[in-house]
C-alpha positions in Angstrom: -43.3 27.1 -3.1 -44.4 30.6 -3.9 -41.8 33.3 -4.5 -42.7 35.1 -1.2 -41.8 32.0 0.8 -38.3 31.5 -0.6 -35.6 30.8 2.0 -33.5 33.9 3.0 -29.9 33.9 2.1 -28.8 34.4 5.7 -27.2 31.7 7.8 -29.5 28.9 8.8 -30.9 29.1 12.4 -30.3 25.4 12.9 -27.4 23.5 11.4 -26.9 19.7 11.8 -23.7 18.0 10.5 -23.2 14.2 10.6 -25.6 14.0 13.5 -25.8 10.5 15.1 -27.3 9.0 18.2 -26.6 5.4 19.2 -28.2 3.5 22.1 -26.6 0.6 23.8 -29.3 -2.0 24.2 -27.0 -4.9 25.2 -28.2 -7.3 27.8 -26.5 -7.0 31.2 -22.8 -8.0 31.4 -23.5 -11.1 33.4 -25.9 -12.4 30.8 -23.4 -11.7 28.1 -20.7 -13.5 30.1 -22.6 -16.6 31.0 -25.1 -16.7 28.1 -22.7 -16.0 25.3 -24.4 -12.9 24.1 -22.8 -9.8 22.6 -23.1 -6.1 22.7 -26.0 -4.6 20.7 -26.2 -1.0 19.5 -29.3 0.6 18.1 -28.4 3.3 15.5 -31.4 5.5 15.9 -29.9 8.4 13.9 -26.9 7.9 11.7 -25.2 10.7 9.9 -27.9 13.4 9.3 -27.0 16.7 7.7 -29.8 19.4 7.8 -30.1 23.2 7.5 -33.3 24.9 8.8 -33.6 28.6 7.6 -34.9 31.2 10.1 -38.6 31.7 10.0 -39.4 28.6 7.9 -40.8 25.1 8.6 -38.9 21.9 7.9 -40.9 18.7 8.3 -39.5 15.2 8.9 -41.5 12.2 7.6 -40.9 8.5 7.4 -42.2 5.2 8.9 -42.3 4.6 12.6 -38.8 3.9 14.0 -36.9 5.9 11.3 -35.4 8.3 13.9 -37.6 11.4 13.5 -38.4 11.9 17.1 -34.9 11.0 18.2 -33.5 13.7 15.9 -36.0 16.2 17.4 -34.8 15.3 20.9 -31.2 15.8 19.8 -32.1 19.2 18.4 -33.7 20.3 21.7 -30.9 18.8 23.8 -32.9 16.0 25.5 -30.3 13.4 24.2 -26.6 13.9 23.9 -24.9 13.4 20.5 -23.0 10.2 19.8 -21.4 11.9 16.9 -21.6 15.1 14.9 -22.4 18.7 15.5 -25.6 20.8 16.1 -25.3 24.6 15.9 -28.2 26.9 16.8 -27.8 30.5 15.6 -24.0 29.9 15.3 -23.6 28.4 18.8 -22.4 24.8 19.2 -25.1 23.0 21.2 -23.0 19.9 22.1 -21.1 22.0 24.6 -22.9 21.8 28.0 -20.9 24.2 30.2 -23.9 25.7 32.2 -22.9 29.2 31.3 -25.4 32.1 31.1 -24.9 32.2 27.3 -25.8 28.6 27.0 -28.9 28.8 29.1 -30.1 31.9 27.3 -29.6 30.1 23.9 -31.3 26.9 25.0 -34.3 28.9 26.2 -34.8 29.9 22.6 -35.5 26.3 21.6 -38.8 24.8 23.0 -40.7 21.6 22.3 -44.4 20.7 21.7 -45.0 17.1 22.5 -47.4 14.6 20.8 -49.7 13.9 23.8 -50.8 17.2 25.4 -52.3 15.4 28.4 -49.2 13.5 29.2 -46.9 16.5 28.8 -49.0 18.8 31.2 -48.7 18.4 35.0 -52.2 17.3 36.0 -51.8 18.8 39.5 -51.0 22.3 38.3 -53.5 24.9 37.2 -53.0 26.3 33.7 -51.7 29.6 35.2 -48.8 27.8 36.8 -48.1 25.6 33.8 -47.7 28.5 31.5 -46.1 30.8 34.1 -43.4 28.3 35.1 -41.1 29.0 32.0 -41.5 32.7 32.8 -40.5 32.2 36.4 -37.5 30.1 35.4 -36.2 32.1 32.5 -37.1 35.6 33.6 -36.7 35.5 37.4 -37.0 39.2 37.8 -40.6 39.1 36.6 -43.2 40.1 39.2 -46.3 38.1 40.0 -48.7 40.6 38.5 -46.7 40.8 35.3 -46.5 37.1 35.1 -50.3 36.7 35.4 -50.6 39.4 32.7 -48.3 37.4 30.4 -50.2 34.2 31.0 -53.5 35.9 30.0 -51.8 37.3 26.9 -50.5 33.9 25.9 -53.9 32.2 26.5 -55.5 34.8 24.2 -52.8 34.3 21.7 -53.6 30.6 21.3 -57.4 31.2 21.3 -58.3 30.5 24.9 -60.2 32.6 27.4 -58.3 34.2 30.3 -60.4 32.3 32.8 -58.8 29.1 31.6 -55.8 30.0 33.8 -57.7 28.9 36.9 -58.5 25.4 35.6 -56.7 22.1 35.5 -55.6 20.2 32.3 -58.3 17.5 32.7 -61.0 20.1 32.3 -60.1 20.8 28.7 -60.5 18.9 25.4 -57.5 17.5 23.5 -57.3 20.5 21.2 -57.5 22.9 24.1 -54.8 21.1 25.9 -52.5 21.3 22.9 -53.2 25.1 22.8 -52.0 25.2 26.4 -48.9 23.3 25.4 -48.2 25.8 22.7 -48.8 28.7 25.1 -46.3 27.1 27.5 -43.7 26.8 24.8 -44.2 30.4 23.7 -43.8 31.6 27.3 -40.1 31.2 27.0 -40.0 33.6 24.0 -38.5 30.9 21.7 -37.2 31.3 18.1 -37.4 27.6 17.3 -40.2 25.2 18.1 -39.7 21.4 17.9 -43.1 20.0 17.1 -43.2 16.2 17.6 -46.4 15.1 16.0 -48.4 17.8 17.7 -51.7 16.9 15.9 -51.6 13.1 15.8 -53.6 12.7 19.0 -56.4 15.1 17.8 -59.6 14.8 15.8 -59.2 15.8 12.1 -61.2 19.1 12.5 -59.2 20.0 15.6 -55.9 19.2 13.7 -56.8 21.8 11.1 -57.4 24.4 13.8 -54.1 23.7 15.5 -52.2 23.8 12.1 -53.9 27.1 11.2 -53.0 28.5 14.7 -49.3 27.4 14.2 -49.1 29.2 10.8 -50.6 32.4 12.3 -48.2 32.3 15.2 -45.3 31.8 12.8 -46.2 34.8 10.7 -46.9 37.0 13.8 -43.8 36.0 15.8 -41.4 35.0 13.2 -41.1 31.4 14.6 -39.1 28.6 13.0 -40.5 25.1 13.1 -39.0 21.6 13.0 -42.2 19.7 12.4 -42.5 15.9 12.7 -45.6 14.0 11.5 -46.9 10.9 9.8 -49.7 12.9 8.3 -48.4 13.9 4.8 -51.4 16.2 4.1 -50.6 18.2 7.3 -46.9 18.2 6.3 -47.7 19.5 2.8 -49.9 22.3 4.3 -47.5 23.6 6.8 -44.0 22.9 5.4 -41.5 25.0 3.4 -39.1 22.1 3.3 -39.5 18.3 3.8 -36.9 15.7 4.8 -37.6 12.0 4.4 -35.9 9.6 6.8 -35.4 5.9 6.6 -33.7 3.8 9.3 -31.9 6.7 10.9 -30.7 8.3 7.6 -32.0 11.2 5.6 -32.7 9.8 2.1 -34.2 12.9 0.5 -34.9 16.5 1.3 -36.1 19.6 -0.6 -38.7 22.3 -1.0 -42.1 20.9 0.0 -44.0 21.5 -3.2 -41.1 20.2 -5.3 -40.7 17.0 -3.3 -44.5 16.3 -3.3 -44.7 17.0 -7.0 -41.5 15.2 -8.2 -40.1 12.8 -5.5 -36.7 11.4 -6.6 -35.9 8.6 -4.1 -37.7 5.3 -4.6 -38.8 5.3 -0.9 -40.2 8.8 -1.1 -42.2 7.8 -4.2 -43.7 4.8 -2.4 -44.4 6.9 0.7 -46.3 9.5 -1.3 -48.2 6.9 -3.3 -49.8 5.8 -0.1 -51.6 9.1 0.3 -55.3 9.0 -0.9 -55.9 11.4 -3.8 -59.5 12.6 -4.5 -58.5 13.5 -8.0 -57.6 9.9 -8.7 -59.9 7.8 -6.5 -59.3 4.6 -8.6 -55.6 4.9 -8.7 -53.8 1.6 -7.8 -51.5 2.0 -4.9 -48.7 -0.5 -4.5 -47.5 -0.9 -0.9 -43.8 -0.9 -0.2 -42.6 -4.5 -0.5 -41.2 -6.3 2.5 -40.8 -5.3 6.2 -38.7 -2.5 7.7 -35.4 -4.0 8.8 -34.5 -4.0 12.4 -32.5 -0.9 13.4 -30.4 -3.2 15.5 -29.1 -4.9 12.4 -29.7 -2.7 9.3 -28.7 -4.1 5.9 -25.3 -3.0 4.6 -25.0 -0.4 1.9 -28.2 1.6 1.3 -30.6 0.6 4.1 -33.5 0.6 1.6 -31.9 -1.9 -0.8 -33.9 -5.0 0.3 -37.2 -3.2 -0.5 -36.1 -1.1 -3.4 -37.2 -1.8 -7.0 -34.2 0.0 -8.4 -31.6 -1.7 -6.2 -28.3 -2.6 -8.0 -25.2 -4.6 -6.8 -23.4 -1.6 -5.2 -26.5 -0.6 -3.3 -26.0 -3.8 -1.2 -22.4 -3.0 -0.3 -21.8 0.8 -0.5 -23.6 3.7 1.2 -24.7 6.4 -1.3 -23.9 10.0 -0.7 -26.3 12.9 -0.9 -26.6 14.1 -4.5 -27.7 17.7 -4.8 -30.8 18.2 -6.9 -31.6 21.9 -7.1 -32.3 23.3 -3.7 -32.5 19.8 -2.2 -30.8 16.4 -2.2 -31.3 12.7 -2.6 -29.3 9.7 -1.3 -29.6 7.1 -4.1 -27.2 5.5 -6.6 -29.9 5.2 -9.3 -30.6 9.0 -9.1 -26.8 9.6 -9.0 -26.3 7.7 -12.3 -29.4 9.4 -13.8 -28.0 12.8 -12.9 -24.6 11.9 -14.3 -26.0 10.9 -17.7 -28.5 13.7 -18.0 
């Protein structure tokens, strides 16, 4: 990371401490009573600690089912916490008292979803889609001012003002995602939760959306929590990267440092899967084995059945997060390596 993109020393905008979300996926009680089944709990997110500095981008990566999207929904308040604490700009977000202060704070967190077509009301014109957050969060705004704001937001995301009179199905996928971004910006947010915002788009359109997001971040001072499977997109847009595996954060750090020198065995294997034009003939070894079920994760370090560095205590004990410069890694092998260095 270049010197001009170093994190400020101020308090993080978003703070997560021991964040967990469990889902009860047990069969109905009568099936358990007569069929002999038992309760089943899916630990989607299990003890995540994260700090997101103001005006920066933190990306979460990992295989499908690792808990990235669940963590995003916890941050925006779509799911309640099972354990832990989330603070946004110093305010505890687990408290839902319906007060004006709470509503005003939650307005400052908005979300961009993966599928722009599914997240836009097909029966509303674009003017109403973008204008609805203004109507809800700024009830004193007049109709003329609201129309003016909608035009400004459309121009901000690269769409013509006449798009306001059209319906979502009349746009391409990239244009619909621009509308989704404009709708999120209508609430004047500080934090945007971006849940794979480019995965449903063509490659050339992905680049346009990513460039737009960076321009908006610089212009408006936005903070992003960005979730993606596309590691090239993550490297382009991120200041920090967190790697998740089966509900736990196994490594995090500055983006360039993590891509250049990954410490956790899972992170190394994940980055090895990325094609590299500089080394077209490089052998890439896939991660051995299958991802364990989150309903019955292995004891100790969840990655131990697939890890080439696994030792005896990895199968019984849970490693803590070891600080490595501005980041951290959750691995006994790295912990011993650091202790002997």
